C-alpha positions in Angstrom: 137.0 76.0 122.0 139.4 76.1 125.4 138.4 74.1 128.8 139.9 77.8 130.3 139.7 81.4 129.4 141.5 82.8 131.9 143.1 81.6 135.4 144.4 84.1 138.4 147.4 82.7 140.4 147.0 84.2 143.9 149.8 86.4 145.2 150.9 87.8 148.9 153.6 89.7 147.7 153.1 91.5 144.2 157.0 92.6 143.8 158.2 89.3 144.5 156.3 87.0 142.7 156.5 89.3 139.7 160.5 88.6 140.3 159.6 85.0 140.3 157.5 84.6 137.4 160.0 87.3 135.4 163.0 84.9 135.8 161.4 81.5 135.6 159.3 82.2 132.3 161.8 84.8 131.1 159.7 87.0 130.6 159.2 90.7 131.3 155.4 90.5 133.6 154.8 94.3 134.6 152.1 95.5 137.4 149.0 97.1 136.9 146.1 98.1 139.1 142.5 96.7 138.6 140.5 98.7 140.8 142.2 98.8 144.2 144.2 95.4 143.5 147.1 94.5 142.7 147.7 92.9 139.2 150.0 91.6 136.5 149.4 90.0 133.8 151.1 87.0 132.3 153.0 86.0 128.8 150.4 84.7 125.9 150.3 84.5 122.5 147.5 86.5 120.3 144.5 84.8 121.1 145.7 82.3 123.5 144.6 81.4 127.2 145.7 83.9 129.4 145.9 84.6 133.1 147.7 86.5 135.9 149.0 87.3 139.0 146.4 89.0 141.8 146.5 90.0 145.3 143.1 89.9 145.7 142.9 90.3 149.4 140.1 86.7 149.5 142.7 84.9 147.6 145.2 82.8 148.9 147.8 80.5 147.4 146.5 77.1 148.2 149.2 75.4 148.5 149.7 71.6 147.2 146.5 71.1 148.2 144.4 73.6 145.3 144.0 73.0 142.1 147.1 73.1 139.4 147.3 75.3 136.7 150.3 73.8 134.0 152.0 77.6 132.3 153.7 77.0 129.0 157.5 75.4 129.3 158.3 76.3 126.0 160.4 73.8 124.0 162.1 72.3 126.6 159.9 72.8 130.4 163.9 72.2 132.1 164.8 75.5 131.4 162.2 77.5 133.1 161.6 74.4 135.8 166.0 75.3 136.0 165.2 78.6 137.2 163.0 77.9 139.8 165.1 77.3 142.5 167.3 80.6 141.9 164.5 82.4 141.7 163.3 81.1 145.2 160.4 78.8 144.3 161.2 75.0 144.9 161.2 72.1 142.5 158.9 69.4 143.6 158.5 66.9 140.4 161.2 66.9 137.9 160.3 66.8 134.1 158.2 63.9 134.3 157.5 62.1 130.6 153.7 61.6 129.9 153.8 59.8 126.9 152.9 61.3 123.6 151.2 64.4 125.3 154.7 65.4 126.6 156.5 66.3 129.8 155.8 68.0 132.9 157.2 69.2 136.1 156.0 70.6 139.4 157.4 74.0 141.0 156.2 76.0 144.9 156.4 79.4 144.0 157.2 82.2 146.3 154.2 82.6 147.6 152.9 79.3 148.2 151.0 78.0 145.1 151.6 74.4 143.4 152.1 75.1 139.8 153.0 72.8 136.7 155.2 73.2 133.8 153.9 71.6 130.4 155.9 71.0 127.2 155.8 68.8 124.4 159.9 68.6 124.3 
């Protein structure tokens, strides 16, 4: 059993956030409505832990002070991390080793969220 079964990243501007995460993850992210709320699912594998972007009015980006989630950085997180600045975000921690557990890096997205990337390579 996974410790996490779903996550949501709050956004202020859904089209901007979709463009950012689509560019960084190199995946198409499609907007949708969940009731009256703008929403977009992030890519996840069959049976894997998933999450999405939400423009829920009572949720706001937490900056560097909130909970940090780690997105899958693929085979080498330096690839998606290298797309962050071009997509409008900023890298706050370049790729660094965490020993036998792989590598991590961090960025601020276009919405003000501090997000991590993890990869084994």
